[in-house]
N, C-alpha and C positions, 0 to 999 in steps of 0.2 A: 495344254501342255506346259504353257508358261506359266500360267496360275498356281499348276502344281508344283513347280521348281522355286518358284519363290514362295510357297508355304513351307518346302524342305528347307531352304535357304535361310528361313525365319525362324528356326528352331535355335539355333545356336544364340540368335539374337533373344527370341524368348528366354532362353535359360541365363543368359548373362543378366535380363531386368529382372528376372526373380532373385537372382543370387544378390543384386545389387540390393533390393529390396528387404531380403531378409537380414542383411549386413545393417543396413539402417535401421531397422527394427530391434535387433542385437544391440545396436550402440546406444538405441533408446532406453532399452531396458537395464543395461549396465548404468547408463546416467540415471534413470531413477534409485537402482539399488545403492548408487554412490552417495544420492543426494538423502536417501532413507536413512542411511547407518548413522551419519552425523547429527540429522533430526531429531532419532530415537535416543542417540547416546545423550543429546540434551537435555530431551525429555526425561530419562532416567536421574541425569543427575538434579534436574531442579525437584523431582518426586522427591531423592534423598534428603536435599534441603528444606522441603516442605515439612517431612516426616522429623527430622531434628528440630524443625521449629515446634511443631505440634507436642513432642517430648519435654522441650525446655518450659514452654508454655503450660503444660500439664503439671510439672513439678512445681512450678510457680503457683498456680492455681490449687493445688494439692495441700503445698503449705499453710496458703492463706485461708483456706476453707477450714481444714482439718476434719476430725470426725464429726459424724452426725449426733444429734443428740436426741435421746427420747423426751417428752412433753416438754418440749422447750418454750409453749405457748402458754403464758398464765392470762392471758385476756379473756374472761370467759364468754363474752360475745364472739371475739374470732374463733373461740374454740370450737363453741357451739356450732358457728356456721360452719367451720370446716372441717366437723362429725356429721353435719348434716349430710354436707355435699360428698363425704366419703361412704354414707350409708345409704343413699339414694338408691332403693330398690323396687322393682315391678311388683303387681299382684301376684308372680310365679316364685319370692323371694329372691330372685337375680338381680344383682345390681345393675343399673340400668346402662351405665355408661362413665365414662372417666369423669372425676368430679371437676375439671375444667375442660371449655370446649376448646376443640382444635382451633380456633384463633382467636382463645383466651390467652394468648400470651402477656399481655400487661398486667394479667392478676398477679402477677409477680415479678418487678421490674427485672431483678439481678438475674433470675434465670431466664427472661426475656433475653438480655442482653448477649449471655455468653452462650445462650442456644445459637443466635443468629451470628455470632462471631467466631465461636470455637463448636460448633455444634458436636464435633466429635468427643471432645474433651468432658463437655456436658452426659452426653451419653453414657459415656465411660463410668460417670459419676453415678448416674441413675443404675448403671449396671451393679455398682458397688453397692448402694443404698438399696435395691432389690434382695443382692445376697447372691446375685446368680454368679458372678465374679468376684475379683478383688479390681482394684481400681486401673491397676500396672496392667493387668490382664485385658480387662475391658481395651486400654490404649492399644496394645498388641493388635487386639480383634480391629480397630481402627486404620491403624497403619496398614495392617495386611489388604484390607477394603482400597485403602489409597493407593495400592501397590496396583490394584485392580484398574485404576483409570488410566494406567499405562496402554492399556489394550482396549481402550475406547468403550465400548457398549458393556465389557464384561464387569467393568466397575460399577456402573449403573445396576446390573443385575446383582451384584454382590451386595451392594448397599442396601437395596429393595429387599433383598432375600433375609441379609440379617436384621435389618430393620423389623421386618413385619416377623419374624421368628421370635424376636423378643418381645415384641408389641404384644402378640398373642400370649407369650409367658405374663407378661404384667394383667393382661384383661385374668387369667387365670389366677391369678395370686388374688384380686380382687373379687374372684367369683363371679365375673361378668360372662357371656356367650362368647365361646368360642367357636372357633372353625367356621363353616358356611361362607355367609355373606360378609360376615366381619374379616373375612381373610381379605375379601374385595376391599370393602373401606379401607382395610390396613393398608394393601397395596395402591392406593388412590393418596391415601395422605402419604406416603413414605415415597412416593413416585414425582408427585406434583407440589408438595410443601412438607419435606422432610424437616424442615427447621422447626414449625408449628407441631410436627409429632414429636421431635425430640424436648420440646419445651411441656407439651402437655403430659408426658411420663414423667418428665423430671419433677411437675407442679404435683402429680399423684402423688409419688414418694415423699415429697419435701413433705405434705401435708400429712402422711402417714408416719413418719416420724415425727412431725412438731406435735400431735396428738396422743401418739403411744397409741398406733392401730398394730392390731395383731400382726398383721403381715410386717410391720417394720419390727417388729419385738422378733419374729420368725428371720428376719433376715439378719437380725443384730445377734442372734443365738448361732446361726449358719456362718454367719463371720469368727466370731467365736471358737467355734469347733474349728474351723478351717485353721486359725491361726495357732491351737491347740497341736494339729496334725502336722502342719510345718517345721514348728520347733521340735 
């Protein structure tokens, strides 16, 4: 009887303990929410500052570089070497790979530097040279992808998805093999070394423009047609 009465008398005490525990957990959650809100707001402000900086640097880069020019290489030896690299085919008539290796960044120092320090701007310029979009639309894509990094892995997913999609388009432009295992290759490149992927794609189109490759001529035609439509 004594133990039974003790159990009944302890019920209010147990209820009080549970209430105090719930109150402590609620206060802990409330504190976390209050801490999260200003930190997220700070992240948003920092991201907006970064995007503004990207736009400013992009405008300077665009002004300094100007429009790409076809057939700008007059040195016969260099021209022959670039044409050979761009025309490297296998026995099936397919282009083997990109003209420069994934780690061949130093083949073009200026491309290497801009890809290392401003990869988004360099990617937007490559998109322009490929005729996929205008330079400023490319910058818009870069800024939208940057916003994804506010949500952690979403930014990584957007970066890899966009990078792989347009890298596959680059392969298609130069009649390389697309799909299948090449998608895995491109995912690995954009996941573990996106700067090298940006530089490799940039050098591909820079070389194409320098020697007047049909891909560059087609891109120029698309850009001219786009300009006529917008006017």
